[in-house]
N, C-alpha and C positions, 0 to 999 in steps of 0.2 A: 535146597530147601530155604525158603525165606524166614527171616527173624519172626514174623507173625506166626508162621506155621510151627516153628520150633517152640515158641512160648506156648501156643495153643496145645500142642502135644504134651508138653510138660505140666501145663495146668491140669489137663484131663487126667494125667497119671498121678498127680498130686491128690486130686479128689478122690481117687480110689485107692490111695496109698495105705497100706496095711502095717508097715513097720520096716525098720532097717534090718536087712540081712535075714528076712523071714520068707518062708515059702517052701513049697515042696521041692524035693530033690529034682534038679534040672529046670525048676521054674524060676524065672527071674522077677521076683516081687519086691525088689529094693532098689535104691539108688546109690550110685557112687558119687563122689565129689565131682567127678567129671561131668556126670549127668546133670547135677545141680548147677553147674557154671552157667548154663543158659539163663538162669534167673538173675545173673549179674547184669544182663541187658535191660532188665526192667528198672524203671525209674522209682517204683514203690519199694519200700522195705519188705523183706521177706525173711521170717525167723522160723526154723524148724527145730523142734525139740520134743522131749518126752516130758510131760508135766505130771506123771504119776507120782502121787505123794510118796516121799522117801527115795524116789528114784530120779529126781529132776535133773535133766541134762539137755544142753543145747547141742545139736548136731550141725547146724548150718545157719548162716546169715549171708545174704547177698550183699553186694557192694553198697547199695542204697541202704541196707540195714546197718552196716557197720559204720558208714559215714553218719547216719542219723544219731547214733549213740557215741560217736567220736572214739570208737575202738578198732583195733585190728581184729581180724578174724580169729587169730590165736587167743588174744585177750577175751573175746567173747566166748569162745569155746571153753576156755579155762575158768570162767566166772564161778565164783562159790556161791551157789543158790541156797545154801542153808540158812543164812542170815537175813532172809527177806521179810518185808513187813507182812502184817496179817492180810492187808488189801491185796498185796501181790499175790500172796499164797492163795486167796480166795478166787482171784481172777484165774490164776493158773490151773486151779482145781476145776473151775467152771470150763475153761478151755479143754482140759482133759475129758471131762464128762460129756461135753457136746461134740467135740471134734473127734477125739480118739475112741470114745466108747459108743456114742450114738451115731458116729460118722456123718454128722451135720456140719454146716457152716455156721460160724459165729460172726455176724456182720454188724459190728458196732465200733464206734471209735473209742480208743483208749488212750488216755494221756499219760505219758511217761516223762521222766525228768532226767534225761542224761546230762550230766555235768550241771545239774540245777536248772537247766533251761526246759520249759515245757514243750512237748512235741506230741500232737495228736496224730495217731495212726490207726 
């Protein structure tokens, strides 16, 4: 299977993604870290997390994502999300509402400042 086909399959699965380790008995409706490793082949940063208020948690970032914010995957996954700015909270709440609740895509650039340097993604 070609790289393009692997990424296309993963992309279509991500668009229909309902959650980690959820699904009916015997139904595989979740991703393992091994499944997500194909996203390391992409040049664009990919971040997967749960942005529900009070339960914010990161689950995955591809290599481009961790490089963009100059962190290891372990540092990223263990980040304390409790002390974020109101603007960050508002954006993550919007992501949760649009992507996880309404199952739509949010397509616009967001500027973040890893290590004080602006990065639009």
